[in-house]
N, C-alpha and C positions, 0 to 999 in steps of 0.2 A: 356582387363582383369583387368589392373591396374586401368583404369578409373572406372570399376564397383567396384573394391574393395574400391577405394577412396570414392565412392558414398555410398557404404554400411557403411563405417566407419563413414562419416559424418552424415548419417542418425541415426546410432546408438548413436552418441554423442548428437544430437538433441533430441532424445527420452529420453536418460539418463538425460538431463537437464530439460525436461519437467517433468518427473517422480520425479526428485529432488524437484522441485518446488511444486508439488502435496504433496510430503511428508512433506514440510514445512507447507503447508496449513493445512494438517491433524494433524501435530504436534501442531500447534496453536489451532486447535479445540480441542484437548485432554486437552491442557492447559486451554482452555476456560471453560470446563466442571468442572474443579476443583475448580473454583470460589475462588481463593486465594485472600485475601484483598490486596489493593494497598496502602502501607503505607510508602514507601520509594521512593526517586527519581529514583533509578534503577529499582524498580518494576513498576513504571509509565513509564520509557522508555520501558521496556520489554512488558508492555501492548500495547503501541503504536506500537511497532515492530510487535509482533504476530498478533494483529488484523488487522493492515494494510495489512500484508502479506495474511491473511485469506480472507479479504474483496476483496482484489485485484484479487486474484487467482480464488476464487470461481464465482466471476462475469465475469471475462474474459473468463474462460474455460466453463462456463455455457452458455454463449452468443454464444460462437463458436459452442458448442455442439447442442444448439437449432437450430442455423441457418443451419448447414451442415447435421444434422440428422445422418443417418445410415453412411455417409461417414466420420464420425468424425475421426476414426482410420486411415483410408487409407489417409486422408488429410496430415497426418504427414510424410507420404512417400515422399512428395514434399518438397525438402530441402528449397526451397524459402519460402513456407508457415511456415515450421517449425521454420526458422530464424526470420520470421515476428512475430510469436507468442512469441518468446524468447524476441525479442525487446520490443514488447508491454508489457510483464509482468513486466519488469523492470520499463518502463515509468509510468505505472498505479500504481506500488507499490510505487514509489517515490511521486507521486501525493497524494496517500492515506496517506503516512507517513507524508507529509507536512500538510495535512488537520488535522490529528489526533494529531500531535504535537501542532499545534495552539490551537486546541480545549481543549486538556488536560492541556495545560499551563494556558489557560484563566479560566478553572474550578478551578485550585488551587490557583491562585493568585488574581483573581478578578480584581478591578480597579486600578492595579498598573503596568502601561505599561512597564517600564524599567525591572522590575522583570519578567513579563510575557514574554516579548521578550528574555531575556537571558535563562529562563527555555525551552522555545520552541526550541531555538537552541541547547541547551544541549541535549534535547530529540531527536532531529533529528540526531545530530552528533553521540550520543551514539548508535543509531539503525543502522547506517551503518558503523561504525567504523571498525568492524571486518568482513564486507562482502568482499569476494573475487572479484576482478574485473571480471566481466563476459565477455565472448567472443563476445556477442553481444552487449556490451556496453564498447569498449575498451578504451573510454576516461575517464573511471572511473566515479566517482561521484562528481567531483569538480564543474561542471557547475550547478548541481542540488542543491548542497550546497550553492553556491553563490546566486542562485536564491531564495532559501528559505530565506537566511539572509535578502535579499531585502523585501521579503513578510513580514517577521517578524517585520521589521522596520516600515513598513507602515500598519500594521493591526490595526484596530479600537478595541483595546482590551476591552473596556468597554462594549461592546455589543456582542462580537464575540462568547461567550459561550451559546447565546440564540439559540436554534434550530439548523438549517441547515446552518447557515451562513458561516461556515469555510469549508464546504464540496463541493462546487461548482467545484473547480478545478479537484477533482478525478472523478466527474460525467462526465466532459467534457474530461478527458484524457481517460476513458473508451470508450467513442464514437469514439474519435480521432485515438486511437492507435489499436483498435481491428481489426484484418485482415480480414475484411469483405468488400466487395465491396460497394463503395460509394452509387451505385444505389439501393442497398438492406439496407443500414443503414438508408436512409431517413425514411424508414417505421418503424424502430425499436427504434428510439431515446426516445420516451417516455417511453415505456417498459423496456428499458435497463437502463435508468437513475432510473426509479422506483425501479428496481431490486437492484441497489446499494443503493438507498436511505432507503430501508427496512433494508438492512444489517447495515447501519450506525446507524439507529434507535435502533437496537438491541445493538450495541456497546455502544451508549450513555447511554442507560438504564442500562446496565451493569456497566458502570463506576460509575453512580450515586449510585448503590448498594455498590460497592466494594471500592471506593475511601475514603481514610481516610485523608481528607484535611488538618486537623491541623497538622498531623504527617508529611505529605508530605512537607508543607511549612515551618515547624520548621526545618527540616533537610536541606532543600535547603537554607535557610537563615543562618543556621550554617556553611554550605559550603562556602557560600559567605563571 
């Protein structure tokens, strides 16, 4: 009886966390449709955070639902599968956040590597600063932060804002972390990558419309 009660509690917690992340994605989507201008550094960080959450969650859960079909809901009754999804969503989100932090910083600063590097790090840090440490990532975000610092320092800033150059890590992360058997993933790679590529194209187009570059860079330089 106790074992069944513990399983039920764990299942409830896993489903609760899954619903919470879907809520975040929907919240980001509502923000998306309001189309506010991005004219401050804080708004730029908020843009990176919300769009990264939306892209990561909609592509991960969409891939899972497409692959498992009618078993989608029942699969979450498996605590191992639910835990794998929770792990995947954080790893994919962090990859997405890293990609968009690099891209947005490059769009704002242009050919000034030191400035771009500092702004990208600020965007990444600001986006995860208030995140609670998730149960399925008990080590926190220190390793991801350190890895991003290394990436920011080695980024070719003069060309990174062109097209898709900064988005390869998130495409790879979606394939790597999605809890789908490897023998099935091999047939999905191109379609899954394209799904995320199209989402990123929408984000880039939206940033092009909303970003007030002069205002953001002026505030950033004033802070510095």
